[in-house]
C-alpha positions as YAML, in Angstrom:
chain: A
units: angstrom
residues:
- id: 1
  name: MET
  ca: [57.69, -15.74, -23.60]
- id: 2
  name: ARG
  ca: [58.20, -13.77, -20.41]
- id: 3
  name: LYS
  ca: [55.78, -11.09, -21.75]
- id: 4
  name: THR
  ca: [53.16, -13.74, -22.48]
- id: 5
  name: VAL
  ca: [53.43, -15.16, -18.97]
- id: 6
  name: LEU
  ca: [53.23, -11.69, -17.48]
- id: 7
  name: LEU
  ca: [50.10, -10.83, -19.47]
- id: 8
  name: ALA
  ca: [48.51, -14.11, -18.44]
- id: 9
  name: ALA
  ca: [49.28, -13.41, -14.81]
- id: 10
  name: VAL
  ca: [47.79, -9.91, -15.05]
- id: 11
  name: ALA
  ca: [44.67, -11.31, -16.70]
- id: 12
  name: ALA
  ca: [44.33, -13.94, -13.99]
- id: 13
  name: MET
  ca: [44.67, -11.29, -11.29]
- id: 14
  name: ALA
  ca: [42.02, -9.16, -12.99]
- id: 15
  name: LEU
  ca: [39.61, -12.07, -13.17]
- id: 16
  name: GLY
  ca: [40.29, -12.96, -9.58]
- id: 17
  name: ALA
  ca: [39.74, -9.38, -8.47]
- id: 18
  name: GLY
  ca: [36.34, -9.13, -10.18]
- id: 19
  name: PRO
  ca: [34.13, -10.57, -7.45]
- id: 20
  name: ALA
  ca: [36.12, -8.80, -4.73]
- id: 21
  name: LEU
  ca: [35.46, -5.48, -6.42]
- id: 22
  name: ALA
  ca: [31.70, -6.06, -6.69]
- id: 23
  name: LYS
  ca: [29.83, -3.56, -4.55]
- id: 24
  name: LYS
  ca: [27.28, -4.38, -1.91]
- id: 25
  name: GLN
  ca: [23.82, -3.59, -3.27]
- id: 26
  name: LEU
  ca: [21.42, -1.22, -1.54]
- id: 27
  name: VAL
  ca: [18.32, -2.19, -3.51]
- id: 28
  name: ILE
  ca: [15.34, 0.08, -4.13]
- id: 29
  name: VAL
  ca: [12.31, -1.75, -5.54]
- id: 30
  name: VAL
  ca: [9.56, 0.55, -6.82]
- id: 31
  name: LYS
  ca: [6.02, -0.13, -8.02]
- id: 32
  name: GLY
  ca: [6.85, 0.37, -11.70]
- id: 33
  name: LEU
  ca: [9.43, 1.84, -14.06]
- id: 34
  name: ASP
  ca: [6.75, 3.51, -16.20]
- id: 35
  name: ASN
  ca: [5.97, 6.23, -13.66]
- id: 36
  name: PRO
  ca: [7.87, 9.55, -13.65]
- id: 37
  name: PHE
  ca: [7.44, 9.76, -9.88]
- id: 38
  name: PHE
  ca: [9.63, 6.70, -9.49]
- id: 39
  name: GLU
  ca: [12.09, 7.95, -12.09]
- id: 40
  name: ALA
  ca: [12.66, 10.88, -9.73]
- id: 41
  name: ILE
  ca: [13.52, 8.34, -7.00]
- id: 42
  name: HIS
  ca: [15.89, 6.74, -9.50]
- id: 43
  name: GLN
  ca: [17.63, 10.05, -10.13]
- id: 44
  name: GLY
  ca: [18.09, 10.52, -6.38]
- id: 45
  name: CYS
  ca: [19.61, 7.04, -6.16]
- id: 46
  name: GLU
  ca: [22.00, 7.85, -9.01]
- id: 47
  name: LYS
  ca: [23.05, 11.12, -7.39]
- id: 48
  name: TRP
  ca: [23.97, 9.19, -4.24]
- id: 49
  name: ASN
  ca: [26.05, 6.79, -6.34]
- id: 50
  name: LYS
  ca: [27.85, 9.66, -8.03]
- id: 51
  name: GLU
  ca: [28.64, 11.36, -4.73]
- id: 52
  name: ASN
  ca: [29.76, 8.08, -3.13]
- id: 53
  name: ALA
  ca: [31.71, 6.52, -5.97]
- id: 54
  name: SER
  ca: [34.39, 5.17, -3.61]
- id: 55
  name: SER
  ca: [31.87, 3.55, -1.24]
- id: 56
  name: GLU
  ca: [31.73, -0.21, -0.80]
- id: 57
  name: TYR
  ca: [27.97, 0.19, -1.34]
- id: 58
  name: GLU
  ca: [25.96, 0.93, -4.48]
- id: 59
  name: CYS
  ca: [22.36, 2.06, -4.83]
- id: 60
  name: PHE
  ca: [20.56, -0.30, -7.22]
- id: 61
  name: TYR
  ca: [17.15, 0.75, -8.56]
- id: 62
  name: THR
  ca: [14.67, -1.74, -10.01]
- id: 63
  name: GLY
  ca: [10.99, -2.60, -10.35]
- id: 64
  name: PRO
  ca: [8.50, -4.12, -12.81]
- id: 65
  name: ALA
  ca: [8.00, -2.46, -16.19]
- id: 66
  name: SER
  ca: [4.41, -1.55, -15.33]
- id: 67
  name: THR
  ca: [3.11, 0.02, -12.14]
- id: 68
  name: SER
  ca: [0.06, -2.23, -12.36]
- id: 69
  name: ASP
  ca: [2.19, -5.40, -12.17]
- id: 70
  name: GLU
  ca: [1.78, -6.16, -8.48]
- id: 71
  name: ALA
  ca: [2.89, -9.79, -8.82]
- id: 72
  name: GLY
  ca: [5.92, -8.65, -10.81]
- id: 73
  name: GLU
  ca: [7.04, -6.36, -8.00]
- id: 74
  name: ALA
  ca: [6.65, -9.14, -5.43]
- id: 75
  name: GLN
  ca: [8.70, -11.47, -7.65]
- id: 76
  name: ILE
  ca: [11.47, -8.88, -7.98]
- id: 77
  name: VAL
  ca: [11.57, -8.47, -4.20]
- id: 78
  name: GLN
  ca: [11.88, -12.23, -3.84]
- id: 79
  name: ASP
  ca: [14.57, -12.48, -6.52]
- id: 80
  name: MET
  ca: [16.67, -9.62, -5.15]
- id: 81
  name: LEU
  ca: [16.49, -11.05, -1.63]
- id: 82
  name: SER
  ca: [18.04, -14.27, -2.94]
- id: 83
  name: LYS
  ca: [21.11, -12.49, -4.30]
- id: 84
  name: PRO
  ca: [24.15, -12.60, -2.00]
- id: 85
  name: ASP
  ca: [25.23, -9.05, -2.83]
- id: 86
  name: THR
  ca: [21.88, -7.56, -1.70]
- id: 87
  name: VAL
  ca: [22.64, -6.21, 1.77]
- id: 88
  name: ALA
  ca: [19.57, -4.02, 2.35]
- id: 89
  name: MET
  ca: [16.32, -3.23, 0.56]
- id: 90
  name: ALA
  ca: [13.88, -0.33, 0.34]
- id: 91
  name: ILE
  ca: [10.48, -1.26, -1.10]
- id: 92
  name: SER
  ca: [7.60, 0.87, -2.36]
- id: 93
  name: PRO
  ca: [4.75, -1.65, -2.04]
- id: 94
  name: SER
  ca: [2.12, -1.51, -4.76]
- id: 95
  name: ASN
  ca: [0.09, -4.18, -2.99]
- id: 96
  name: ALA
  ca: [1.01, -3.92, 0.68]
- id: 97
  name: PRO
  ca: [-0.48, -7.28, 1.79]
- id: 98
  name: LEU
  ca: [1.24, -9.11, -1.08]
- id: 99
  name: ILE
  ca: [4.65, -7.59, -0.27]
- id: 100
  name: ALA
  ca: [4.10, -8.37, 3.42]
- id: 101
  name: GLN
  ca: [3.40, -12.01, 2.58]
- id: 102
  name: THR
  ca: [6.49, -12.11, 0.34]
- id: 103
  name: LEU
  ca: [8.64, -10.86, 3.21]
- id: 104
  name: LYS
  ca: [7.09, -13.33, 5.64]
- id: 105
  name: THR
  ca: [7.87, -16.18, 3.27]
- id: 106
  name: ALA
  ca: [11.40, -15.03, 2.50]
- id: 107
  name: ASN
  ca: [12.17, -14.15, 6.14]
- id: 108
  name: PRO
  ca: [15.17, -12.00, 5.12]
- id: 109
  name: SER
  ca: [18.11, -11.48, 7.45]
- id: 110
  name: ILE
  ca: [19.04, -8.14, 5.86]
- id: 111
  name: PRO
  ca: [17.45, -4.80, 6.85]
- id: 112
  name: ILE
  ca: [14.19, -4.03, 5.04]
- id: 113
  name: MET
  ca: [12.65, -0.58, 4.88]
- id: 114
  name: THR
  ca: [9.80, 0.94, 2.91]
- id: 115
  name: VAL
  ca: [10.02, 4.05, 0.76]
- id: 116
  name: ASP
  ca: [7.17, 6.20, -0.67]
- id: 117
  name: ALA
  ca: [4.52, 3.68, 0.40]
- id: 118
  name: ASP
  ca: [4.40, 1.72, 3.63]
- id: 119
  name: LEU
  ca: [3.08, -1.64, 4.73]
- id: 120
  name: ALA
  ca: [-0.14, -1.78, 6.71]
- id: 121
  name: LYS
  ca: [0.25, -1.02, 10.41]
- id: 122
  name: ALA
  ca: [-0.30, -4.69, 11.27]
- id: 123
  name: ASP
  ca: [2.75, -5.62, 9.18]
- id: 124
  name: ALA
  ca: [5.02, -2.74, 10.24]
- id: 125
  name: ALA
  ca: [7.33, -5.09, 12.16]
- id: 126
  name: LEU
  ca: [8.44, -6.60, 8.84]
- id: 127
  name: ARG
  ca: [10.42, -3.44, 8.06]
- id: 128
  name: LYS
  ca: [12.78, -1.28, 10.10]
- id: 129
  name: THR
  ca: [11.49, 2.13, 9.03]
- id: 130
  name: TYR
  ca: [9.47, 4.03, 6.47]
- id: 131
  name: LEU
  ca: [11.05, 6.84, 4.43]
- id: 132
  name: GLY
  ca: [8.80, 9.17, 2.52]
- id: 133
  name: THR
  ca: [5.72, 11.32, 2.66]
- id: 134
  name: ASP
  ca: [3.42, 11.66, 5.63]
- id: 135
  name: ASN
  ca: [0.57, 10.40, 3.46]
- id: 136
  name: TYR
  ca: [-2.19, 11.13, 5.94]
- id: 137
  name: LEU
  ca: [-0.99, 14.73, 6.24]
- id: 138
  name: MET
  ca: [-0.75, 14.99, 2.47]
- id: 139
  name: GLY
  ca: [-4.37, 13.93, 2.02]
- id: 140
  name: LYS
  ca: [-5.43, 16.21, 4.84]
- id: 141
  name: LYS
  ca: [-3.80, 19.20, 3.16]
- id: 142
  name: ILE
  ca: [-5.53, 18.39, -0.13]
- id: 143
  name: GLY
  ca: [-8.81, 18.24, 1.79]
- id: 144
  name: GLU
  ca: [-8.11, 21.58, 3.47]
- id: 145
  name: TYR
  ca: [-7.64, 23.28, 0.09]
- id: 146
  name: ILE
  ca: [-10.91, 21.81, -1.15]
- id: 147
  name: LYS
  ca: [-12.74, 22.79, 2.02]
- id: 148
  name: LYS
  ca: [-11.38, 26.35, 1.89]
- id: 149
  name: ALA
  ca: [-12.63, 26.73, -1.67]
- id: 150
  name: LYS
  ca: [-16.03, 25.15, -0.91]
- id: 151
  name: PRO
  ca: [-16.70, 25.78, 2.80]
- id: 152
  name: LYS
  ca: [-20.34, 24.73, 2.55]
- id: 153
  name: GLY
  ca: [-19.44, 21.36, 1.08]
- id: 154
  name: GLY
  ca: [-20.90, 19.65, -1.94]
- id: 155
  name: THR
  ca: [-20.43, 16.52, -4.01]
- id: 156
  name: ILE
  ca: [-17.00, 14.99, -4.45]
- id: 157
  name: CYS
  ca: [-15.26, 12.07, -6.08]
- id: 158
  name: THR
  ca: [-11.85, 10.75, -5.07]
- id: 159
  name: ILE
  ca: [-9.52, 9.35, -7.71]
- id: 160
  name: GLU
  ca: [-7.31, 6.71, -6.15]
- id: 161
  name: GLY
  ca: [-4.68, 4.30, -7.40]
- id: 162
  name: ASN
  ca: [-4.39, 0.72, -6.24]
- id: 163
  name: PRO
  ca: [-7.03, -0.36, -3.72]
- id: 164
  name: ALA
  ca: [-4.33, -2.18, -1.72]
- id: 165
  name: ALA
  ca: [-1.79, 0.67, -1.73]
- id: 166
  name: ASP
  ca: [-1.52, 1.75, 1.91]
- id: 167
  name: ASN
  ca: [-0.13, 5.21, 1.10]
- id: 168
  name: ILE
  ca: [-3.12, 6.11, -1.10]
- id: 169
  name: LEU
  ca: [-5.63, 4.82, 1.44]
- id: 170
  name: ARG
  ca: [-4.02, 6.99, 4.11]
- id: 171
  name: ARG
  ca: [-4.25, 10.05, 1.86]
- id: 172
  name: ALA
  ca: [-7.93, 9.40, 1.19]
- id: 173
  name: GLN
  ca: [-8.56, 9.11, 4.92]
- id: 174
  name: GLY
  ca: [-6.76, 12.38, 5.55]
- id: 175
  name: LEU
  ca: [-8.89, 14.05, 2.87]
- id: 176
  name: ARG
  ca: [-12.16, 12.80, 4.39]
- id: 177
  name: ASP
  ca: [-11.09, 13.78, 7.89]
- id: 178
  name: ALA
  ca: [-10.19, 17.31, 6.75]
- id: 179
  name: LEU
  ca: [-13.45, 17.80, 4.88]
- id: 180
  name: THR
  ca: [-15.68, 16.62, 7.72]
- id: 181
  name: GLY
  ca: [-13.77, 17.33, 10.91]
- id: 182
  name: LYS
  ca: [-14.43, 13.71, 11.84]
- id: 183
  name: GLU
  ca: [-11.93, 10.87, 11.87]
- id: 184
  name: GLY
  ca: [-12.14, 7.44, 10.32]
- id: 185
  name: LEU
  ca: [-15.12, 7.77, 7.97]
- id: 186
  name: ALA
  ca: [-14.86, 5.22, 5.16]
- id: 187
  name: ALA
  ca: [-17.16, 7.23, 2.88]
- id: 188
  name: LEU
  ca: [-18.92, 10.59, 2.98]
- id: 189
  name: ALA
  ca: [-22.69, 10.77, 3.06]
- id: 190
  name: GLY
  ca: [-23.41, 14.34, 4.04]
- id: 191
  name: GLU
  ca: [-20.92, 14.74, 6.91]
- id: 192
  name: GLY
  ca: [-19.55, 18.26, 6.93]
- id: 193
  name: GLY
  ca: [-21.78, 18.95, 3.94]
- id: 194
  name: TRP
  ca: [-19.84, 16.53, 1.69]
- id: 195
  name: THR
  ca: [-21.20, 13.56, -0.21]
- id: 196
  name: GLU
  ca: [-19.22, 11.12, -2.36]
- id: 197
  name: VAL
  ca: [-21.10, 10.44, -5.58]
- id: 198
  name: ALA
  ca: [-21.97, 6.97, -6.84]
- id: 199
  name: GLY
  ca: [-19.08, 5.08, -8.37]
- id: 200
  name: CYS
  ca: [-16.49, 6.76, -6.16]
- id: 201
  name: PRO
  ca: [-13.79, 6.32, -5.14]
- id: 202
  name: VAL
  ca: [-12.41, 5.31, -8.52]
- id: 203
  name: PHE
  ca: [-9.32, 3.09, -8.54]
- id: 204
  name: THR
  ca: [-7.09, 3.58, -11.57]
- id: 205
  name: ASN
  ca: [-4.09, 1.34, -10.73]
- id: 206
  name: ASP
  ca: [-1.86, 4.41, -11.16]
- id: 207
  name: ASP
  ca: [-2.76, 4.71, -14.85]
- id: 208
  name: GLY
  ca: [-3.04, 8.32, -16.03]
- id: 209
  name: ALA
  ca: [-5.27, 7.61, -19.02]
- id: 210
  name: LYS
  ca: [-7.62, 5.55, -16.86]
- id: 211
  name: GLY
  ca: [-7.72, 8.42, -14.41]
- id: 212
  name: VAL
  ca: [-8.79, 10.91, -17.06]
- id: 213
  name: GLN
  ca: [-11.37, 8.48, -18.40]
- id: 214
  name: ALA
  ca: [-12.75, 7.98, -14.89]
- id: 215
  name: MET
  ca: [-13.01, 11.74, -14.40]
- id: 216
  name: THR
  ca: [-14.74, 12.03, -17.77]
- id: 217
  name: ASP
  ca: [-17.29, 9.37, -16.81]
- id: 218
  name: ILE
  ca: [-17.94, 10.87, -13.38]
- id: 219
  name: LEU
  ca: [-18.48, 14.35, -14.84]
- id: 220
  name: ALA
  ca: [-20.83, 12.95, -17.47]
- id: 221
  name: ALA
  ca: [-22.91, 11.33, -14.74]
- id: 222
  name: ASN
  ca: [-22.57, 14.31, -12.38]
- id: 223
  name: PRO
  ca: [-22.28, 17.52, -14.46]
- id: 224
  name: LYS
  ca: [-22.70, 19.66, -11.33]
- id: 225
  name: LEU
  ca: [-19.99, 17.83, -9.37]
- id: 226
  name: ASP
  ca: [-18.32, 20.19, -6.90]
- id: 227
  name: ALA
  ca: [-14.90, 18.63, -6.45]
- id: 228
  name: PHE
  ca: [-12.34, 16.00, -7.31]
- id: 229
  name: GLY
  ca: [-9.80, 14.84, -4.77]
- id: 230
  name: ILE
  ca: [-7.02, 13.18, -6.76]
- id: 231
  name: MET
  ca: [-4.87, 11.12, -4.39]
- id: 232
  name: GLY
  ca: [-2.00, 10.73, -6.87]
- id: 233
  name: GLY
  ca: [-1.05, 12.91, -9.80]
- id: 234
  name: TRP
  ca: [-1.60, 10.18, -12.39]
- id: 235
  name: PRO
  ca: [-4.16, 11.96, -14.63]
- id: 236
  name: LEU
  ca: [-2.09, 15.16, -14.60]
- id: 237
  name: PHE
  ca: [1.41, 13.82, -15.16]
- id: 238
  name: GLY
  ca: [0.44, 10.56, -16.88]
- id: 239
  name: ALA
  ca: [-2.01, 11.99, -19.41]
- id: 240
  name: PRO
  ca: [-1.52, 15.77, -19.34]
- id: 241
  name: GLN
  ca: [-3.08, 16.61, -22.70]
- id: 242
  name: PRO
  ca: [-6.25, 14.55, -22.20]
- id: 243
  name: TYR
  ca: [-6.49, 16.11, -18.73]
- id: 244
  name: ARG
  ca: [-6.20, 19.60, -20.25]
- id: 245
  name: ASP
  ca: [-8.81, 18.73, -22.88]
- id: 246
  name: LEU
  ca: [-11.22, 17.56, -20.17]
- id: 247
  name: ILE
  ca: [-10.69, 20.34, -17.62]
- id: 248
  name: GLY
  ca: [-10.09, 23.25, -20.01]
- id: 249
  name: PRO
  ca: [-13.82, 23.95, -20.52]
- id: 250
  name: LEU
  ca: [-14.21, 24.06, -16.71]
- id: 251
  name: LYS
  ca: [-11.47, 26.65, -16.18]
- id: 252
  name: ASP
  ca: [-13.90, 29.46, -15.39]
- id: 253
  name: ARG
  ca: [-15.65, 27.31, -12.78]
- id: 254
  name: LEU
  ca: [-12.27, 26.55, -11.22]
- id: 255
  name: ALA
  ca: [-11.36, 30.24, -11.16]
- id: 256
  name: LYS
  ca: [-14.56, 31.03, -9.23]
- id: 257
  name: ASN
  ca: [-14.21, 28.01, -6.88]
- id: 258
  name: ASP
  ca: [-17.52, 26.78, -8.24]
- id: 259
  name: PHE
  ca: [-15.60, 23.61, -9.07]
- id: 260
  name: VAL
  ca: [-12.50, 22.46, -7.18]
- id: 261
  name: ILE
  ca: [-9.69, 20.01, -7.89]
- id: 262
  name: GLY
  ca: [-7.14, 19.15, -5.24]
- id: 263
  name: ALA
  ca: [-4.42, 16.80, -6.44]
- id: 264
  name: ALA
  ca: [-1.29, 15.08, -5.24]
- id: 265
  name: ASP
  ca: [2.23, 15.55, -6.60]
- id: 266
  name: THR
  ca: [4.12, 18.27, -8.44]
- id: 267
  name: ILE
  ca: [5.93, 16.29, -11.12]
- id: 268
  name: GLY
  ca: [5.89, 16.25, -14.91]
- id: 269
  name: ASP
  ca: [3.40, 18.77, -16.31]
- id: 270
  name: GLU
  ca: [1.57, 19.27, -13.03]
- id: 271
  name: VAL
  ca: [3.04, 22.64, -12.09]
- id: 272
  name: ALA
  ca: [2.41, 23.96, -15.61]
- id: 273
  name: ILE
  ca: [-1.18, 22.75, -15.30]
- id: 274
  name: ALA
  ca: [-1.48, 24.67, -12.03]
- id: 275
  name: ARG
  ca: [0.00, 27.77, -13.67]
- id: 276
  name: ASP
  ca: [-2.71, 27.54, -16.32]
- id: 277
  name: GLY
  ca: [-5.44, 27.44, -13.69]
- id: 278
  name: LEU
  ca: [-6.53, 23.88, -14.42]
- id: 279
  name: VAL
  ca: [-6.18, 22.61, -10.85]
- id: 280
  name: THR
  ca: [-7.01, 24.38, -7.60]
- id: 281
  name: ALA
  ca: [-4.05, 23.14, -5.59]
- id: 282
  name: LEU
  ca: [-1.26, 20.58, -5.71]
- id: 283
  name: VAL
  ca: [0.31, 19.00, -2.66]
- id: 284
  name: GLY
  ca: [3.58, 17.54, -3.85]
- id: 285
  name: GLN
  ca: [5.95, 14.93, -2.50]
- id: 286
  name: ARG
  ca: [9.73, 14.91, -2.81]
- id: 287
  name: PRO
  ca: [10.60, 11.66, -4.59]
- id: 288
  name: PHE
  ca: [14.12, 12.75, -5.54]
- id: 289
  name: GLU
  ca: [14.86, 13.29, -1.86]
- id: 290
  name: MET
  ca: [13.50, 9.82, -1.09]
- id: 291
  name: GLY
  ca: [15.84, 8.20, -3.61]
- id: 292
  name: TYR
  ca: [18.79, 10.25, -2.43]
- id: 293
  name: LYS
  ca: [18.27, 9.55, 1.28]
- id: 294
  name: ALA
  ca: [17.33, 5.86, 1.04]
- id: 295
  name: PRO
  ca: [20.91, 4.52, 0.60]
- id: 296
  name: SER
  ca: [22.18, 6.40, 3.65]
- id: 297
  name: VAL
  ca: [19.28, 5.16, 5.75]
- id: 298
  name: MET
  ca: [19.94, 1.59, 4.60]
- id: 299
  name: ILE
  ca: [23.61, 1.90, 5.55]
- id: 300
  name: ASP
  ca: [22.62, 3.19, 8.99]
- id: 301
  name: LEU
  ca: [20.38, 0.15, 9.39]
- id: 302
  name: ILE
  ca: [23.18, -2.19, 8.29]
- id: 303
  name: THR
  ca: [25.67, -0.66, 10.70]
- id: 304
  name: GLY
  ca: [23.25, -0.67, 13.61]
- id: 305
  name: LYS
  ca: [22.81, 3.07, 13.97]
- id: 306
  name: LYS
  ca: [19.58, 4.41, 15.43]
- id: 307
  name: VAL
  ca: [17.08, 5.27, 12.70]
- id: 308
  name: ASP
  ca: [13.81, 7.06, 13.35]
- id: 309
  name: ASP
  ca: [10.57, 5.42, 12.26]
- id: 310
  name: PRO
  ca: [9.14, 7.04, 10.24]
- id: 311
  name: VAL
  ca: [11.57, 9.32, 8.40]
- id: 312
  name: PHE
  ca: [9.38, 11.89, 6.72]
- id: 313
  name: THR
  ca: [10.31, 13.92, 3.68]
- id: 314
  name: GLY
  ca: [8.50, 17.24, 3.22]
- id: 315
  name: LEU
  ca: [5.62, 18.50, 1.12]
- id: 316
  name: ASP
  ca: [5.40, 21.26, -1.49]
- id: 317
  name: GLU
  ca: [2.11, 23.12, -1.88]
- id: 318
  name: CYS
  ca: [1.37, 24.81, -5.19]
- id: 319
  name: THR
  ca: [-1.46, 26.99, -6.44]
- id: 320
  name: LYS
  ca: [-1.71, 29.17, -9.51]
- id: 321
  name: ASP
  ca: [-0.36, 32.09, -7.48]
- id: 322
  name: THR
  ca: [2.66, 30.26, -6.05]
- id: 323
  name: VAL
  ca: [3.90, 28.08, -8.92]
- id: 324
  name: ASP
  ca: [7.17, 29.99, -9.31]
- id: 325
  name: THR
  ca: [8.24, 29.52, -5.69]
- id: 326
  name: CYS
  ca: [6.41, 26.46, -4.36]
- id: 327
  name: ILE
  ca: [8.93, 23.72, -5.18]
- id: 328
  name: GLN
  ca: [11.80, 23.15, -2.79]
- id: 329
  name: LYS
  ca: [15.08, 23.28, -4.70]
...
């Protein structure tokens, strides 16, 4: 009898201790779980958890199943903000205006930051800081590689993701500014010798297969196209074999800089594609570092410590000649 009472008491204590042992959630909401770029952020988040197992905080990674589900991401942000154990949030906005409106409606009292992609400048006050790539600089570097290979200019098409993704728009602006030496041009019509062909930019909603199909269509309509500026690595890491099938016959043109491809990111098969001479240059982000640093930045915001805005992670630049050393370890 005494044993039964003791066991019951222990069980009651365990049940009572459950909620007290629940960790405070540092939530990272990404554009979609189907993208290996965001999986790298996830791995960084998990490394932080492993190294901080005794912390009262836990990094919690989530997002919609598909990167193209803008409404789904906004709903997840809204849902996670309503949970009492969510104490801070880092968001990678797929549709920056939609996420901004979601935050305005929710009016959260917890610290909000952005990661990987930022809100528009007009909505920057809705978050405390941005952690991630200097997207304008990234696009500018891609443009510099293209310009170096084709100094006299030519025809170009940019492959972009979501038309409302602020990070991609900033990269495209950096690319145009680098190519022309002028700032703020919304499209290129001969400036600096560069002209964007009809139908460009192409928006693929971060879908690799759509990206390859778009490149296929543009090349069919413009067989003498001089360059692609790919503002995210979607065609390369999302559909690597179709990309290889499309670009393989153009390898000799790439080798002679008769045709140039500058692309973002260094994840998945991208570095191998560069090694095989099927892209001129990659300018890569550091998503693992973003996921690893985000929890610490959120804790600093919670505890009132000074946090810089923005907090930039670095860039890795890879060409066929540097693939073995270009990625920061």
